[in-house]
Backbone as ProteinMPNN parsed JSONL, in Angstrom:
{"seq_chain_A": "MTAPKEISRDSLLRQGFVLEYTTLAWNTIGIVVLAVAAVSARSVALAGFGLDSLIEIGASTVVIWELSGTGEARRQRALRLIGVGFAALAVYLLVQSTWVLAVGYHPRHSPLGIGWTAVTAVVMFALAAGKARTGAALDNPVLKTEGRVTLIDGLLAAAVLLGLALNTAVGWWWADPAAGYVLVYYAVREVREIFTGGH", "coords_chain_A": {"N_chain_A": [[-4.658, 12.535, 36.984], [-5.95, 11.009, 35.103], [-6.897, 12.737, 33.097], [-4.587, 13.708, 31.524], [-3.951, 11.299, 30.188], [-6.229, 10.919, 28.632], [-6.132, 13.191, 27.029], [-3.742, 12.678, 25.711], [-4.448, 10.346, 24.325], [-6.474, 11.344, 22.666], [-4.924, 13.07, 21.125], [-3.278, 11.22, 19.846], [-5.2, 9.847, 18.37], [-6.028, 11.887, 16.639], [-3.648, 12.175, 15.243], [-3.571, 9.679, 14.003], [-5.797, 9.925, 12.284], [-4.854, 12.037, 10.646], [-2.663, 10.807, 9.381], [-4.01, 8.819, 7.91], [-5.769, 10.323, 6.274], [-3.881, 11.732, 4.811], [-2.68, 9.639, 3.436], [-4.882, 8.813, 1.898], [-5.3, 11.128, 0.291], [-2.856, 11.282, -1.102], [-2.835, 8.866, -2.581], [-5.127, 9.171, -4.106], [-4.467, 11.308, -5.811], [-2.35, 9.976, -6.966], [-3.546, 7.932, -8.504], [-4.479, 9.301, -10.752], [-2.078, 10.402, -11.806], [-0.636, 8.028, -12.299], [-2.3, 6.787, -14.154], [-2.022, 8.459, -16.397], [0.758, 8.159, -16.837], [0.914, 5.381, -17.26], [-0.609, 4.981, -19.595], [0.805, 6.537, -21.482], [3.286, 5.252, -21.486], [2.554, 2.709, -22.041], [2.569, 0.816, -20.013], [2.216, -2.029, -18.128], [2.947, -2.482, -15.515], [2.836, 0.062, -14.272], [0.12, 0.605, -14.605], [-0.926, -1.42, -13.055], [0.093, -0.672, -10.582], [-1.418, 1.552, -10.138], [-3.882, 0.334, -9.638], [-3.209, -0.875, -7.246], [-3.06, 1.391, -5.682], [-5.757, 1.958, -5.427], [-6.536, -0.119, -3.716], [-5.135, 0.614, -1.445], [-6.431, 3.018, -0.864], [-8.939, 2.001, -0.182], [-8.23, 0.535, 2.135], [-7.346, 2.577, 3.843], [-9.722, 3.996, 4.149], [-11.201, 2.133, 5.568], [-9.773, 2.116, 8.004], [-10.172, 4.755, 8.91], [-12.91, 4.64, 9.321], [-12.937, 2.716, 11.391], [-11.449, 3.994, 13.414], [-13.217, 5.937, 14.069], [-15.097, 4.822, 15.674], [-15.964, 2.454, 18.291], [-15.402, -0.712, 19.946], [-15.073, -4.263, 19.955], [-16.171, -5.919, 17.976], [-16.453, -4.184, 15.805], [-13.764, -3.606, 15.371], [-12.724, -6.134, 14.677], [-14.133, -6.611, 12.32], [-13.073, -4.565, 10.752], [-10.38, -5.381, 10.598], [-10.717, -7.748, 9.128], [-11.645, -6.707, 6.702], [-9.361, -5.306, 5.859], [-7.711, -7.493, 5.577], [-8.921, -8.705, 3.371], [-8.262, -6.779, 1.501], [-5.457, -7.127, 1.399], [-5.427, -9.738, 0.345], [-6.562, -9.286, -2.185], [-4.562, -7.673, -3.233], [-2.411, -9.491, -3.311], [-3.365, -11.364, -5.188], [-3.633, -9.718, -7.444], [-0.902, -8.949, -7.856], [0.287, -11.454, -8.32], [-1.064, -12.376, -10.632], [-0.531, -10.251, -12.442], [2.324, -10.169, -12.522], [2.938, -12.752, -13.45], [1.638, -12.758, -15.934], [2.955, -10.667, -17.334], [5.571, -11.661, -17.455], [5.087, -14.014, -18.893], [4.167, -13.193, -21.437], [6.204, -11.607, -22.216], [6.187, -8.802, -22.143], [7.16, -5.597, -23.12], [7.51, -2.529, -21.814], [7.381, 1.026, -22.716], [9.833, 3.641, -22.077], [9.5, 5.596, -19.074], [9.696, 8.554, -17.789], [7.977, 10.079, -16.135], [6.676, 8.08, -14.682], [8.876, 6.955, -13.325], [9.704, 9.134, -11.739], [7.368, 9.605, -10.164], [6.985, 7.123, -8.798], [9.345, 6.99, -7.33], [9.158, 9.162, -5.512], [6.774, 8.415, -4.273], [7.494, 6.015, -2.992], [9.17, 6.941, -0.91], [7.358, 8.602, 0.517], [5.363, 6.718, 1.263], [6.825, 4.935, 2.891], [7.461, 6.632, 5.01], [4.874, 7.276, 5.964], [4.011, 4.696, 6.677], [5.753, 4.111, 8.801], [4.918, 6.059, 10.641], [2.262, 5.227, 11.079], [2.72, 2.732, 12.243], [3.982, 3.46, 14.665], [2.005, 5.117, 15.842], [-0.193, 3.385, 15.901], [0.81, 1.427, 17.638], [1.107, 2.93, 19.982], [-1.55, 3.551, 20.497], [-2.449, 1.053, 20.885], [-3.788, -0.251, 18.806], [-4.704, -2.615, 16.664], [-5.771, -2.488, 14.103], [-4.932, -0.061, 12.894], [-2.184, -0.542, 12.977], [-2.016, -2.818, 11.333], [-2.977, -1.796, 8.899], [-0.935, -0.056, 8.469], [0.991, -1.792, 7.589], [-0.061, -2.424, 5.12], [0.412, 0.007, 3.874], [3.195, -0.026, 4.002], [3.72, -2.16, 2.236], [2.763, -0.944, -0.053], [4.721, 1.029, -0.364], [6.952, -0.651, -0.767], [6.155, -1.887, -3.127], [6.077, 0.348, -4.798], [8.826, 0.893, -4.833], [9.711, -1.441, -6.091], [8.457, -1.257, -8.6], [9.663, 1.109, -9.443], [12.354, 0.242, -9.563], [12.111, -1.684, -11.583], [11.275, -0.049, -13.765], [13.489, 1.652, -13.95], [15.599, -0.164, -14.502], [14.686, -1.171, -16.914], [14.832, 1.122, -18.479], [17.584, 1.738, -18.282], [19.139, -0.621, -18.882], [17.531, -2.332, -20.327], [16.233, -4.427, -19.001], [13.438, -5.719, -18.872], [12.033, -7.591, -17.417], [12.524, -7.287, -14.711], [10.77, -5.893, -12.969], [8.251, -7.478, -12.842], [9.392, -9.777, -11.699], [10.201, -8.907, -9.151], [7.711, -8.511, -8.096], [6.803, -11.0, -7.214], [8.034, -11.391, -4.748], [6.659, -9.6, -3.153], [4.153, -10.739, -3.274], [4.431, -12.956, -1.605], [4.772, -11.649, 0.892], [2.32, -10.305, 1.182], [0.511, -12.478, 1.226], [1.315, -13.713, 3.582], [0.511, -11.782, 5.472], [-2.279, -11.898, 5.122], [-2.777, -14.487, 6.042], [-2.007, -14.239, 8.736], [-3.862, -12.348, 9.672], [-6.362, -13.644, 9.323], [-6.058, -15.942, 10.807], [-5.863, -15.149, 13.334], [-3.49, -13.987, 14.104], [-3.133, -11.305, 14.568]], "CA_chain_A": [[-3.848, 11.576, 36.234], [-6.737, 10.472, 33.991], [-7.035, 13.731, 32.027], [-3.494, 13.689, 30.576], [-4.037, 10.119, 29.341], [-7.287, 11.157, 27.658], [-5.615, 14.163, 26.065], [-2.748, 11.98, 24.92], [-5.145, 9.446, 23.405], [-7.113, 12.19, 21.65], [-3.861, 13.539, 20.237], [-2.873, 10.079, 19.021], [-6.272, 9.602, 17.408], [-5.918, 12.927, 15.604], [-2.485, 11.829, 14.425], [-3.99, 8.566, 13.164], [-6.641, 10.463, 11.221], [-4.009, 12.803, 9.722], [-1.906, 9.835, 8.59], [-4.897, 8.144, 6.962], [-6.238, 11.279, 5.266], [-2.734, 12.005, 3.942], [-2.575, 8.465, 2.551], [-5.998, 8.902, 0.947], [-5.056, 12.211, -0.663], [-1.716, 10.938, -1.964], [-3.206, 7.805, -3.515], [-6.122, 9.695, -5.041], [-3.674, 12.005, -6.83], [-1.53, 8.967, -7.635], [-4.312, 7.21, -9.522], [-4.502, 10.137, -11.955], [-0.707, 10.458, -12.347], [-0.274, 6.706, -12.802], [-3.079, 6.52, -15.367], [-1.356, 9.186, -17.485], [2.058, 7.536, -17.085], [0.712, 4.027, -17.791], [-1.082, 5.074, -20.978], [1.871, 7.056, -22.351], [4.375, 4.28, -21.587], [1.962, 1.394, -22.272], [3.186, 0.029, -18.948], [1.328, -2.837, -17.3], [3.356, -2.307, -14.119], [2.293, 1.327, -13.784], [-1.33, 0.454, -14.512], [-1.167, -2.26, -11.887], [0.38, 0.107, -9.382], [-2.601, 2.385, -9.948], [-4.877, -0.513, -8.976], [-2.76, -1.018, -5.866], [-3.444, 2.622, -4.993], [-7.172, 1.808, -5.074], [-6.588, -0.988, -2.532], [-4.661, 1.428, -0.312], [-7.523, 3.943, -0.55], [-9.934, 1.218, 0.536], [-7.728, 0.203, 3.469], [-7.358, 3.804, 4.645], [-11.119, 4.285, 4.46], [-11.575, 1.195, 6.633], [-9.173, 2.554, 9.27], [-10.882, 5.965, 9.329], [-14.185, 4.151, 9.858], [-12.697, 2.035, 12.659], [-11.015, 4.971, 14.415], [-14.364, 6.779, 14.421], [-16.001, 4.103, 16.574], [-15.352, 1.581, 19.284], [-15.993, -2.044, 20.041], [-14.271, -5.35, 19.399], [-16.784, -6.406, 16.736], [-16.092, -3.224, 14.758], [-12.33, -3.782, 15.128], [-12.509, -7.397, 13.958], [-14.645, -6.418, 10.96], [-12.096, -3.728, 10.05], [-9.219, -6.223, 10.297], [-11.069, -8.666, 8.037], [-11.688, -5.929, 5.456], [-7.977, -5.072, 5.452], [-7.233, -8.784, 5.101], [-9.425, -8.866, 2.006], [-7.428, -5.903, 0.668], [-4.18, -7.819, 1.206], [-5.655, -10.862, -0.555], [-6.726, -8.731, -3.528], [-3.242, -7.22, -3.677], [-1.617, -10.68, -3.641], [-3.875, -11.918, -6.442], [-3.256, -8.778, -8.508], [0.535, -9.045, -8.105], [0.577, -12.764, -8.888], [-1.565, -12.417, -12.015], [0.187, -9.287, -13.273], [3.72, -10.578, -12.695], [2.967, -13.947, -14.299], [1.237, -12.392, -17.288], [4.009, -9.867, -17.96], [6.685, -12.56, -17.76], [4.679, -15.0, -19.9], [4.053, -12.599, -22.777], [7.412, -10.835, -22.517], [5.732, -7.442, -22.458], [8.2, -4.578, -22.969], [6.941, -1.177, -21.794], [8.237, 2.139, -23.112], [10.441, 4.352, -20.954], [8.524, 6.494, -18.442], [10.267, 9.473, -16.799], [6.931, 10.437, -15.171], [6.502, 6.924, -13.807], [10.062, 6.847, -12.467], [9.653, 10.216, -10.759], [6.267, 9.428, -9.216], [7.201, 5.968, -7.924], [10.445, 7.306, -6.414], [8.624, 10.004, -4.436], [5.761, 7.632, -3.57], [8.16, 5.072, -2.092], [9.606, 7.689, 0.279], [6.166, 9.031, 1.26], [4.696, 5.556, 1.859], [7.649, 4.42, 3.997], [7.289, 7.563, 6.134], [3.522, 7.083, 6.496], [3.96, 3.38, 7.32], [6.432, 4.228, 10.096], [4.038, 6.832, 11.501], [1.123, 4.39, 11.451], [3.199, 1.696, 13.161], [4.193, 4.093, 15.979], [0.729, 5.578, 16.39], [-0.995, 2.207, 16.189], [1.359, 0.788, 18.839], [0.792, 3.794, 21.133], [-2.988, 3.428, 20.744], [-2.749, -0.376, 20.992], [-4.829, -0.428, 17.803], [-4.193, -3.538, 15.648], [-6.257, -2.111, 12.771], [-4.017, 0.948, 12.372], [-0.882, -1.195, 12.754], [-2.13, -3.697, 10.167], [-3.055, -0.958, 7.698], [0.411, 0.46, 8.266], [1.718, -2.768, 6.767], [-0.548, -2.218, 3.747], [1.156, 1.172, 3.377], [4.569, -0.48, 3.787], [3.726, -2.921, 0.985], [2.614, 0.05, -1.118], [6.05, 1.593, -0.551], [7.808, -1.676, -1.366], [5.727, -2.047, -4.512], [6.567, 1.534, -5.527], [10.264, 0.703, -5.04], [9.88, -2.504, -7.077], [8.096, -0.699, -9.91], [10.742, 2.047, -9.767], [13.524, -0.543, -9.984], [11.82, -2.254, -12.892], [11.286, 1.02, -14.772], [14.862, 2.14, -14.092], [16.398, -1.186, -15.188], [14.219, -1.222, -18.295], [15.374, 2.299, -19.151], [19.046, 1.742, -18.303], [19.773, -1.791, -19.514], [16.563, -3.148, -21.053], [15.769, -5.586, -18.22], [12.0, -5.541, -18.746], [11.488, -8.609, -16.522], [12.903, -7.023, -13.317], [9.604, -5.504, -12.174], [7.388, -8.608, -12.485], [10.105, -10.696, -10.807], [10.121, -8.341, -7.797], [6.332, -8.644, -7.648], [6.607, -12.277, -6.519], [8.455, -11.217, -3.36], [5.566, -8.916, -2.48], [3.05, -11.698, -3.154], [4.696, -13.728, -0.389], [4.531, -10.796, 2.056], [0.879, -10.059, 1.29], [-0.141, -13.727, 1.628], [1.628, -13.909, 5.0], [-0.359, -10.894, 6.242], [-3.638, -12.442, 5.067], [-2.821, -15.65, 6.928], [-1.95, -13.785, 10.127], [-5.114, -11.674, 10.016], [-7.51, -14.557, 9.4], [-5.834, -17.016, 11.783], [-5.798, -14.556, 14.66], [-2.13, -13.538, 14.427], [-3.202, -9.907, 14.999]], "C_chain_A": [[-4.608, 11.055, 35.013], [-6.784, 11.438, 32.806], [-5.877, 13.717, 31.051], [-3.535, 12.485, 29.646], [-5.082, 10.315, 28.26], [-6.82, 12.132, 26.582], [-4.613, 13.496, 25.144], [-3.408, 11.054, 23.906], [-5.847, 10.223, 22.299], [-6.095, 12.683, 20.633], [-3.402, 12.428, 19.298], [-3.937, 9.748, 17.979], [-6.242, 10.621, 16.28], [-4.754, 12.618, 14.659], [-2.822, 10.673, 13.484], [-4.85, 9.027, 11.999], [-5.814, 11.236, 10.183], [-3.228, 11.866, 8.808], [-2.787, 9.181, 7.527], [-5.419, 9.091, 5.884], [-5.107, 11.667, 4.307], [-2.558, 10.871, 2.941], [-3.661, 8.501, 1.482], [-5.729, 9.945, -0.136], [-3.947, 11.841, -1.639], [-2.122, 9.902, -3.012], [-4.269, 8.237, -4.503], [-5.429, 10.456, -6.176], [-2.891, 10.994, -7.657], [-2.267, 8.216, -8.718], [-4.323, 7.986, -10.839], [-3.119, 10.161, -12.618], [-0.336, 9.125, -12.988], [-1.048, 6.349, -14.063], [-2.433, 7.192, -16.568], [-0.042, 8.507, -17.856], [1.9, 6.163, -17.73], [0.287, 4.055, -19.255], [0.046, 5.523, -21.902], [3.007, 6.046, -22.531], [3.887, 2.892, -21.98], [2.532, 0.385, -21.269], [2.137, -0.701, -18.115], [1.653, -2.628, -15.826], [2.785, -1.027, -13.525], [0.777, 1.268, -13.649], [-1.691, -0.372, -13.284], [-0.924, -1.518, -10.588], [-0.763, 1.074, -9.093], [-3.717, 1.607, -9.264], [-4.505, -0.735, -7.517], [-3.127, 0.226, -5.055], [-4.916, 2.588, -4.598], [-7.332, 0.942, -3.828], [-6.172, -0.205, -1.299], [-5.727, 2.441, 0.106], [-8.606, 3.21, 0.248], [-9.501, 0.908, 1.959], [-7.734, 1.434, 4.375], [-8.775, 4.185, 5.054], [-11.617, 3.393, 5.597], [-11.034, 1.663, 7.98], [-9.856, 3.814, 9.788], [-12.226, 5.586, 9.944], [-13.985, 3.525, 11.235], [-12.29, 3.009, 13.761], [-12.17, 5.855, 14.889], [-15.315, 6.101, 15.404], [-15.234, 3.243, 17.555], [-16.007, 0.213, 19.225], [-15.159, -3.089, 19.337], [-14.84, -5.864, 18.086], [-16.41, -5.504, 15.566], [-14.622, -3.393, 14.373], [-12.058, -5.04, 14.318], [-13.007, -7.295, 12.517], [-13.66, -5.597, 10.134], [-10.862, -4.538, 9.674], [-9.515, -7.173, 9.131], [-11.117, -7.929, 6.691], [-10.279, -5.624, 4.95], [-7.365, -6.371, 4.932], [-7.678, -9.065, 3.677], [-8.616, -7.992, 1.04], [-6.069, -6.521, 0.377], [-4.341, -8.97, 0.209], [-5.801, -10.381, -1.995], [-5.387, -8.277, -4.094], [-2.376, -8.399, -4.091], [-2.044, -11.274, -4.974], [-3.463, -11.035, -7.619], [-1.777, -8.914, -8.872], [0.897, -10.369, -8.78], [0.168, -12.829, -10.354], [-0.758, -11.486, -12.911], [1.611, -9.743, -13.552], [3.827, -11.775, -13.629], [2.646, -13.609, -15.74], [2.345, -11.635, -18.022], [5.197, -10.746, -18.344], [6.329, -13.517, -18.903], [4.657, -14.415, -21.306], [5.287, -11.796, -23.175], [7.107, -9.404, -22.88], [6.814, -6.417, -22.147], [7.572, -3.185, -22.973], [7.915, -0.146, -22.356], [8.862, 2.756, -21.864], [9.43, 5.369, -20.396], [9.184, 7.367, -17.386], [9.243, 9.879, -15.727], [6.725, 9.299, -14.174], [7.661, 6.765, -12.845], [10.016, 7.91, -11.368], [8.576, 9.998, -9.707], [6.521, 8.257, -8.272], [8.337, 6.216, -6.935], [9.934, 8.117, -5.224], [7.606, 9.215, -3.61], [6.394, 6.652, -2.593], [8.568, 5.764, -0.796], [8.414, 8.074, 1.151], [5.504, 7.847, 1.963], [5.504, 4.972, 3.02], [7.506, 5.315, 5.229], [5.92, 7.395, 6.779], [3.406, 5.744, 7.228], [4.612, 3.419, 8.697], [5.561, 4.988, 11.092], [2.844, 6.023, 11.975], [1.529, 3.303, 12.447], [3.37, 2.271, 14.57], [2.868, 4.488, 16.624], [-0.162, 4.401, 16.761], [-0.521, 1.489, 17.442], [1.002, 1.604, 20.085], [-0.686, 3.708, 21.507], [-3.399, 1.983, 21.059], [-3.9, -0.733, 20.055], [-4.306, -1.334, 16.683], [-4.641, -3.179, 14.234], [-5.31, -1.093, 12.136], [-2.652, 0.337, 12.093], [-0.916, -2.076, 11.511], [-2.2, -2.885, 8.883], [-1.722, -0.293, 7.416], [1.254, -0.495, 7.434], [1.22, -2.756, 5.324], [0.227, -1.068, 3.106], [2.614, 0.806, 3.121], [4.679, -1.267, 2.484], [3.576, -1.981, -0.205], [3.966, 0.701, -1.417], [7.001, 0.618, -1.205], [7.454, -1.896, -2.832], [6.175, -0.861, -5.36], [8.051, 1.384, -5.821], [10.52, -0.367, -6.098], [9.56, -2.015, -8.484], [9.171, 0.277, -10.371], [11.971, 1.305, -10.281], [13.317, -1.135, -11.365], [11.867, -1.225, -14.002], [12.709, 1.507, -15.038], [15.729, 1.132, -14.846], [15.976, -1.333, -16.64], [14.802, -0.058, -19.098], [16.887, 2.185, -19.339], [19.643, 0.587, -19.105], [18.799, -2.725, -20.224], [16.081, -4.388, -20.321], [14.276, -5.436, -17.921], [11.382, -6.477, -17.695], [11.742, -8.316, -15.033], [11.692, -6.686, -12.438], [8.683, -6.673, -11.855], [8.072, -9.613, -11.565], [10.041, -10.206, -9.357], [8.715, -8.483, -7.229], [6.084, -9.929, -6.87], [7.023, -12.196, -5.05], [7.329, -10.579, -2.549], [4.331, -9.802, -2.344], [3.214, -12.494, -1.861], [4.34, -12.913, 0.86], [3.031, -10.573, 2.258], [0.136, -11.304, 1.756], [0.111, -14.004, 3.107], [0.739, -13.038, 5.883], [-1.797, -11.405, 6.266], [-3.769, -13.605, 6.042], [-2.836, -15.231, 8.4], [-3.258, -13.127, 10.564], [-6.236, -12.685, 10.238], [-7.299, -15.747, 10.324], [-5.638, -16.468, 13.177], [-4.418, -14.094, 15.073], [-2.089, -12.111, 14.903], [-4.207, -9.769, 16.123]], "O_chain_A": [[-3.997, 10.7, 34.005], [-6.719, 11.015, 31.652], [-6.117, 13.714, 29.844], [-3.206, 12.599, 28.466], [-4.871, 9.935, 27.108], [-7.07, 11.937, 25.393], [-4.63, 13.72, 23.933], [-2.976, 10.985, 22.756], [-5.823, 9.818, 21.137], [-6.365, 12.712, 19.432], [-3.166, 12.658, 18.112], [-3.614, 9.41, 16.841], [-6.407, 10.272, 15.111], [-4.862, 12.778, 13.443], [-2.421, 10.672, 12.32], [-4.664, 8.582, 10.866], [-6.046, 11.105, 8.981], [-3.139, 12.099, 7.602], [-2.366, 9.009, 6.383], [-5.504, 8.714, 4.715], [-5.351, 11.903, 3.123], [-2.317, 11.104, 1.756], [-3.395, 8.25, 0.307], [-5.906, 9.681, -1.326], [-4.07, 12.055, -2.845], [-1.793, 10.042, -4.19], [-4.315, 7.728, -5.623], [-5.758, 10.275, -7.348], [-2.775, 11.123, -8.875], [-1.682, 7.89, -9.751], [-4.192, 7.398, -11.913], [-2.997, 9.968, -13.828], [0.213, 9.092, -14.089], [-0.514, 5.68, -14.948], [-2.304, 6.584, -17.631], [0.246, 8.3, -19.035], [2.653, 5.81, -18.638], [0.76, 3.253, -20.061], [0.227, 4.959, -22.982], [3.621, 5.985, -23.596], [4.694, 1.995, -22.226], [2.918, -0.729, -21.623], [1.284, -0.079, -17.481], [0.755, -2.599, -14.984], [2.3, -1.032, -12.393], [0.21, 1.81, -12.7], [-2.641, -0.06, -12.566], [-1.646, -1.708, -9.61], [-1.042, 1.38, -7.934], [-4.421, 2.148, -8.412], [-5.377, -0.78, -6.65], [-3.466, 0.122, -3.876], [-5.29, 3.124, -3.555], [-8.17, 1.234, -2.976], [-6.777, -0.34, -0.235], [-5.907, 2.695, 1.297], [-9.125, 3.738, 1.232], [-10.303, 1.003, 2.889], [-8.091, 1.336, 5.549], [-9.002, 4.643, 6.174], [-12.357, 3.84, 6.474], [-11.743, 1.618, 8.985], [-10.095, 3.93, 10.99], [-12.63, 6.144, 10.964], [-14.773, 3.773, 12.149], [-12.726, 2.876, 14.904], [-12.11, 6.446, 15.967], [-16.239, 6.737, 15.91], [-14.007, 3.303, 17.633], [-17.019, 0.008, 18.554], [-14.607, -2.845, 18.265], [-14.085, -6.209, 17.177], [-16.092, -5.981, 14.477], [-14.273, -3.331, 13.194], [-11.257, -5.022, 13.383], [-12.38, -7.828, 11.601], [-13.434, -5.889, 8.959], [-10.347, -4.405, 8.564], [-8.672, -7.378, 8.258], [-10.683, -8.461, 5.67], [-10.028, -5.676, 3.746], [-6.597, -6.361, 3.97], [-6.914, -9.596, 2.871], [-8.322, -8.399, -0.084], [-5.579, -6.454, -0.75], [-3.497, -9.158, -0.667], [-5.244, -10.979, -2.916], [-5.105, -8.467, -5.277], [-1.68, -8.33, -5.104], [-1.205, -11.645, -5.795], [-3.006, -11.526, -8.652], [-1.43, -8.985, -10.051], [1.715, -10.401, -9.699], [0.935, -13.272, -11.208], [-0.346, -11.872, -14.005], [2.058, -9.706, -14.698], [4.699, -11.815, -14.497], [3.295, -14.104, -16.662], [2.64, -11.922, -19.182], [5.762, -10.597, -19.428], [7.157, -13.796, -19.77], [5.082, -15.068, -22.259], [5.411, -11.358, -24.319], [7.693, -8.851, -23.811], [7.326, -6.375, -21.029], [7.145, -2.706, -24.024], [9.114, -0.402, -22.463], [8.474, 2.438, -20.739], [8.618, 5.926, -21.135], [9.238, 6.987, -16.216], [9.591, 10.01, -14.554], [6.613, 9.53, -12.97], [7.453, 6.47, -11.668], [10.262, 7.611, -10.199], [8.817, 10.177, -8.514], [6.296, 8.38, -7.068], [8.299, 5.705, -5.816], [10.235, 7.802, -4.072], [7.578, 9.332, -2.385], [5.892, 6.474, -1.483], [8.339, 5.235, 0.292], [8.446, 7.898, 2.369], [5.124, 7.954, 3.129], [4.927, 4.557, 4.025], [7.437, 4.822, 6.355], [5.811, 7.372, 8.005], [2.773, 5.666, 8.282], [4.095, 2.836, 9.65], [5.476, 4.606, 12.259], [2.451, 6.116, 13.138], [0.784, 2.989, 13.376], [2.957, 1.653, 15.551], [2.638, 4.226, 17.804], [-0.811, 4.412, 17.808], [-1.334, 0.997, 18.225], [0.639, 1.042, 21.118], [-1.039, 3.783, 22.683], [-4.537, 1.72, 21.447], [-4.85, -1.414, 20.439], [-3.541, -0.874, 15.835], [-3.965, -3.529, 13.266], [-4.927, -1.24, 10.976], [-2.026, 0.659, 11.084], [0.032, -2.087, 10.726], [-1.562, -3.234, 7.89], [-1.403, 0.003, 6.264], [2.121, -0.071, 6.67], [1.985, -3.043, 4.403], [0.644, -1.152, 1.95], [3.209, 1.264, 2.145], [5.62, -1.069, 1.715], [4.193, -2.196, -1.248], [4.318, 0.901, -2.58], [7.771, 0.991, -2.09], [8.335, -2.069, -3.674], [6.601, -1.035, -6.501], [8.5, 1.703, -6.922], [11.433, -0.228, -6.912], [10.281, -2.308, -9.438], [9.552, 0.281, -11.542], [12.557, 1.679, -11.296], [14.21, -1.103, -12.212], [12.431, -1.483, -15.065], [13.094, 1.745, -16.182], [16.503, 1.513, -15.724], [16.811, -1.591, -17.507], [15.212, -0.227, -20.247], [17.413, 2.493, -20.409], [20.548, 0.792, -19.913], [19.196, -3.798, -20.678], [15.569, -5.313, -20.952], [13.907, -5.057, -16.809], [10.32, -6.176, -17.148], [11.223, -9.033, -14.178], [11.603, -7.142, -11.298], [8.347, -6.861, -10.685], [7.41, -10.239, -10.736], [9.849, -11.005, -8.44], [8.544, -8.566, -6.012], [5.249, -9.955, -5.966], [6.428, -12.86, -4.201], [7.076, -10.964, -1.408], [3.548, -9.638, -1.408], [2.255, -12.683, -1.113], [3.689, -13.42, 1.773], [2.537, -10.644, 3.383], [-0.768, -11.211, 2.586], [-0.782, -14.479, 3.809], [0.264, -13.492, 6.924], [-2.461, -11.354, 7.301], [-4.75, -13.699, 6.78], [-3.578, -15.791, 9.207], [-3.709, -13.323, 11.692], [-6.972, -12.598, 11.221], [-8.241, -16.488, 10.604], [-5.292, -17.205, 14.1], [-4.179, -13.832, 16.252], [-1.133, -11.711, 15.569], [-4.418, -8.668, 16.631]]}, "name": "protein", "num_of_chains": 1, "seq": "MTAPKEISRDSLLRQGFVLEYTTLAWNTIGIVVLAVAAVSARSVALAGFGLDSLIEIGASTVVIWELSGTGEARRQRALRLIGVGFAALAVYLLVQSTWVLAVGYHPRHSPLGIGWTAVTAVVMFALAAGKARTGAALDNPVLKTEGRVTLIDGLLAAAVLLGLALNTAVGWWWADPAAGYVLVYYAVREVREIFTGGH"}
């Protein structure tokens, strides 16, 4: 009876590693694509989304490190590092959204940015769902928490996509920074839960 459980856990761990390495690869490619799109469109939102990809890379690296070892101290340290990533994301979104609204910055149209953020939203939502299921099956709060980082990445991709699309279609340049404030709330809530023991 013990062997099947061990095999099942090993399989779940492998699945966790696959999910995290996929996230790492996608965001590494994304940084390059977003840099090109941001420069060509002079888009603060796309540049900021590239910075968000760096946070996601950091969070995935933390989970890979945590899955490679054991111990409550290691797990708590990993959760705190992810919490710091959430805090950085909240600060970035707050500053970027406020700055863009304050200066009335109007980016150019970006077909590349629209295409990449659309696909990224779908990929991140799928990865987030996989991490939530795998983390729950492993009873691993670090993987589950990082899954919420991935979910926020997907939500941010959708918000940037909406902003780019509305700017292209009807000239609503302010739609993207306005959506950023919703994500600030979500990120701050996660930070509070992590550091007050909610996880």
